[in-house]
N, C-alpha and C positions, 0 to 999 in steps of 0.2 A: 504494500500500500504506500502511496506517495506520502511523504512527510508533510506536504502542504495541505492535505485533507485529513482532518481529525475525524474520529468516529462520529461525534455529534454533528460535525459539518456534513459528513456523508449522508446521514439520515435527514438533516434539515434541508439539504439541497435537493433532495429527491422528490419527484412528484409521486403521488400514489401509484402503486404498481399497475393499476388498470389504465392510468392516463397515458403513460408512455414507458417503454422499456428502460430499465436502469442501465446506466453506463457501467462498464467493467470496473471503473474506479469507485463509483458509488456502491456497487454491489460488494466489492472487496472491503469497503468501509463499514458496511452493515453486518457482514458475516461474523466478526468477533462478538458482537452483541448477541446475535442469534445462537452462536456456539455456547456462549456463557449461560444463556437461558435454557439450553437443551439438556443440561444436567439436572436431575430431579432435586438434588440437595441444594444447588444454587438457586433454582426457581423457588424452592421453599424458603431459603434464606432471604431472598429479595422480598417475598411476601411477608415474612416475619418482620423484617426491618420496616417495611412500608406500613404495616398495621400496628406496630409497637407504639405504645403511649408516647406522644410527642413526636412521632415520625422518625425516631432514631433509636439505635440500639448499639450496645457494645457486645463483644464476644461473650462476656460474662452473662449477658441477658439471653443469649441464644443457645448456649451449651446444652441445657436440659431438654431442648426440643429434638435433639439428635442423638443417635447412638454412634457419634463420631468424636474423635479426640479434638481438643481445643486447637492444636496446630492444623488439623485438617479443616476445621471450620474457618480458621484464619486464612488458610490457602484459598478456600472457595470465595471468601469475602474479597481477597486480593484480586482474584480473577474477575469478579463482578465490578470491582473498582477500575481495573485496567481496561475493561470493556466499555467503561463510561456510564455504567448503570448505577453505581453507588458513589457518593461523595464521602469523604472521611475527614475526621478532625481528631487530632491527638490531644487528650486532656490528661495530664499526669502520666500514669502508666497505661491508661486505657485509650483505645481508639474507638471513636463513635462513628457509626455509619448511618447515612440517610440516603434514600432513593433520589437520584437525579431526576426530578419530575419532568424536566424539559426533554431529556433524552428519551425517557420512557414514553412521553406523549408523542414525540416525533416518530418513534418506532411504531407506536400504535397507529398513528395516522397513516404511515407508510403501508402497513399491513392491513389495517382495518378497512380501508377503502379499496381493497383489491378486487372486490366483486362489483360489477356494474349492475 
């Protein structure tokens, strides 16, 4: 993927799928988001963060929902962050995650209007 096109830019620049074909560059920019969401644990993590009180959560808030180790959960959160779906903020020893609402809305708009 070109360094000049970020993942969010790739989604934001794209017309809905049914309007016109995606360019190769735009499709390559969207794929990391879709790959990140294709894992059941990551999809659940995104949902848990989004629905958590205040719209943000740290790993300590998410551990009990999974039969996974804390490092594995942290890895999945890192993948979601790298894909542009989560924002993060370090506070002391904890990292708090929140959904990047803009990226998720753009991805939803791209996919949601695929049917004419």
